[in-house]
N, C-alpha and C positions, 0 to 999 in steps of 0.2 A: 600236261600243263598242271603245275601245282597250284592249289587254291590257298591264297594267303589272306589271313584276316589281320587287319590293323585297327587298333583302337587305343584311345587315350583315357586315362583315369581322371578326366576333367570334363566338365560341361561348360566351363567359363567361356564366354564368347571370344575373348582375345587370348585364350590359353596358348602358351608356348608349346605345350605338349600336344595339343590338337594340331597346331601348325606342323610340328615335327611328324605327327602321324600322317599328315597329308604328303609331306616330303617322302616318307617311307613308302607310302602307297604308290606314289608316282614312280619311285625307283623299283618297286616290285613289278609294276606294269612294264617298265623298260626291260626288266630281266625276263619277261615272258610269263609271269605269273598271272593267274586270274585273281584279281584283288577285290576284297570286300572291305570298305572303310566303314566301320561301325561307329556310329555316334551313340554313346550310352545315354545321352539326354533324349534320344528319340524313343527310348523304352520307358514304359510306365512301371517301374519296379520300386516298391516301397522299401522302407527299412526292414531288414530281415526280422521276423518275429514268428516263432514256432506256433503260437496260437493262431496267427493270421494264416500261416501255411496249412494248419489243420483244417481250416475252412475251405481250402482249395488253393493250389498253386496258381499264382497270377499268370494270365495268358502270355504276357511279355517275358516272363521267366522261362516258359516253355520255348518261346521263340529264341531267347538267348541260348538255351541249351542246344537247340537245333543248329544255330549258327556256329557256336563253338565246336560242336561235334563234326560239322561238315568240312571244317578247314584243318588240314594236317599241319599247317605252318601259321604261326602267329607272330606279330610284332606288338608289344605292349609299350606304350609311352607313359611312363609313370611320373606324375608330379611328385614333389616332396613337400609334405606338410609336417612341420615339427619333427623332422628327421626320419620320416617314414612315408609309406604310400598313403593315398587318400582314403577317406571313409567310403567314397563312391566306389573305388576299386575293390575294397574289401567287401562291401555289401554285394557287389556284382558277383564276386567269386563265391561268397557264402550262399547266395541264392542258387547259382549255377551248380554248386557241388552238393546241394541238399537233395538227398534221395526222395523220390516220390513213391510212397508205399503203395504197393499193388500195381504199379505201372510196369509192364514187362521190360521196357527199355530204360526208363529213368529211375528205377529203383536202385540202380547202381550210381551212386553220387559222383564217382570219379570218371564215369564214362565220357563226359564232355571234355575232360582234360587228359586222360590217359594216352600217352604216346605222342602228344602234340609237341612239336619243336617250337620253342619260344625264344625270341630275341628280345632283349630289354633295351629300351632307350629311355632317356629322361632329359628334361630341359628345365633350367632354373636360372633366375637372374644372378644367383650366386656363383662363386668360382667353382664349386664342386659339381654343378650341373644336375643336382638331384641324385647323385651317386648313392647316398644313404637310403633312398627309397628302393633302389635296386637291391641293396644288400638285405633289406627286410623282405622284399618280394620274392627273392630267389628261393628261400627255404619253403615258403608257402606253396609255390608252384611245384617244387620238387616233391613235397608231401602229397600233392595231387597227381603225381606220376607223369609230370611233364618232363621233357628233355630240354635243358637250357643250353642255348648256344654259348660257347665260350666267349665269343666276341660280344661286347656290349658297348654302348656309347652314352656318355653323360655330357650334354651340351651346356657348358657354363656361359655366363654373360649373355643369356638368351634374349635380353631386352634389345640388344643390338645385332643379333645373329641373323635376323630375317629381313628381307627387303619388303617393299609395300605389297608385292604380290604373294608373299608368304614363302618365297624361296630362300634357302640359306645363302648368305652373302659370301662366305668363304668356301671355296671348292674343297679344301681339306676336310671341312666338317661334313660336306655332302658325301665325300668319299668314305668317311668313317661310318656314316649311316648306311651307305651302299654295302660296305663290308659286312655289317650285321645282317642286312636283308639277304645278301648273297649266301652267307653261311647258313641261315635258317632254311632257305630254299634248297640248298645243296643237301643238307642233312635230312630234310623232310622227304626229298625224292629218294634217298637211299633207304630210309626207314619204311617207306611205302613199297619198295621193290620186293 
């Protein structure tokens, strides 16, 4: 059973990307994966600051590194702010990739990322569905030695895409999300073999 980590680069209560992350997590469970739906807002992670880090890595950053490292397959739901990914997502990645000097495990900054198979999803009220955030996120993840799934999905017109229970209204959109989840799980299983 593959462990799948799903998270959104948003903490907004009614975030379309958090809704999309819940859909992806449900589809991962349907596919037989052991799913962790991580809420970044549940972690107490400050803005990255090397001076702060020099006084000691925050406990929740260590928790984040452990969670990322423990899952070979990820789905990231990336909102689009000003044509790119969010500051929250960048800050999360910056902390998780920062080496901890003298720590035998975490002195390697890419360890939480290396070899992870990542599927990208995004949702936006606009027609492009957050596609530009994915185009900026892809090189960042590749630089950290992640494997990116060729399939991705950007959900446009997200304001009308979900029902009151948070499910996608159109089955074709659900199938597009399922295709990304399935490809990530398929690739992660083969890379782990």
